[in-house]
C-alpha positions in Angstrom: 0.0 -0.1 0.3 2.6 2.4 0.3 3.8 2.7 -2.9 0.1 3.6 -4.1 0.0 5.9 -1.5 3.4 7.6 -2.8 2.3 7.2 -6.6 -0.9 9.0 -5.8 1.0 11.8 -3.6 3.3 12.0 -6.5 0.2 12.6 -9.4 -1.6 14.7 -7.0 1.8 17.3 -6.9 2.0 16.7 -10.8 -1.5 17.8 -11.7 -1.2 20.7 -9.0 1.8 21.4 -10.6 -0.1 21.4 -14.3 -3.0 23.4 -12.7 -0.7 25.7 -11.3 1.3 25.8 -14.8 -1.9 26.7 -16.8 -3.1 29.4 -14.4 0.3 31.4 -14.9 0.2 30.7 -18.4 -3.7 32.3 -18.6 -1.8 35.0 -16.8 0.5 35.6 -19.3 -1.7 35.4 -22.3 -3.5 37.8 -20.2 -0.5 40.3 -20.0 0.3 39.5 -23.9 -2.9 40.4 -24.9 -3.0 43.5 -22.8 0.7 44.7 -24.4 -0.5 44.0 -27.4 -3.8 46.4 -26.9 -1.5 48.7 -25.7 1.4 48.9 -28.1 -1.7 49.7 -30.9 -2.9 52.2 -28.6 0.7 54.0 -28.3 1.0 53.2 -32.3 -2.2 54.9 -33.0 -1.2 58.0 -31.0 2.0 58.4 -32.0 0.6 58.3 -35.5 -1.5 61.0 -35.1 1.2 63.1 -33.4 2.3 62.7 -36.5 0.2 64.0 -38.3 -0.7 66.6 -35.9 3.0 67.7 -36.7 2.6 67.5 -39.9 -0.1 69.7 -40.1 1.3 72.6 -37.9 4.4 72.2 -40.2 2.3 73.4 -43.7 0.3 76.1 -41.0 4.4 77.2 -40.5 5.2 77.5 -43.6 1.7 79.2 -44.5 2.4 81.7 -41.9 5.9 82.4 -43.4 4.2 82.5 -46.8 1.9 85.3 -45.8 4.5 87.0 -43.3 6.4 87.8 -46.9 3.7 88.7 -48.7 2.4 91.1 -45.7 6.2 92.8 -45.7 5.9 93.4 -48.9 2.7 95.2 -48.9 4.2 97.3 -46.6 7.4 98.0 -48.3 5.4 98.8 -51.3 3.1 101.2 -48.8 6.2 103.0 -47.6 7.6 103.4 -51.2 4.3 104.8 -52.1 3.5 107.1 -48.9 7.1 108.6 -49.6 6.5 109.4 -52.7 3.0 111.5 -51.6 5.2 113.1 -48.9 8.0 114.4 -51.5 
C-alpha cells in the first residue's frame, strides 16, 4: 500500500503543478493581450502626433508665406507713402 500512496501523492503533486502552470499561462496570455492592445493604442497615438506635426509644419509654412507677403505689401506702402510726402 505504501507504493500506491506514494504514487497517488506524486500524481496529486503533478496535477497541482499542472493546474498552477495553467493559471500562470493564462496570466501570461492575458498580460500579452493587454500589452498588444496598449502597443496598438500607442502606435495610433504616435501616428496622430505625426499627422498633427505635419499639419503644424504646413501651417507654419503658410504663416511664413503670409508674413513675407505682408512685408512686401508694407514695403510697397512705404514706397508709395514716400512718393506722396515729397
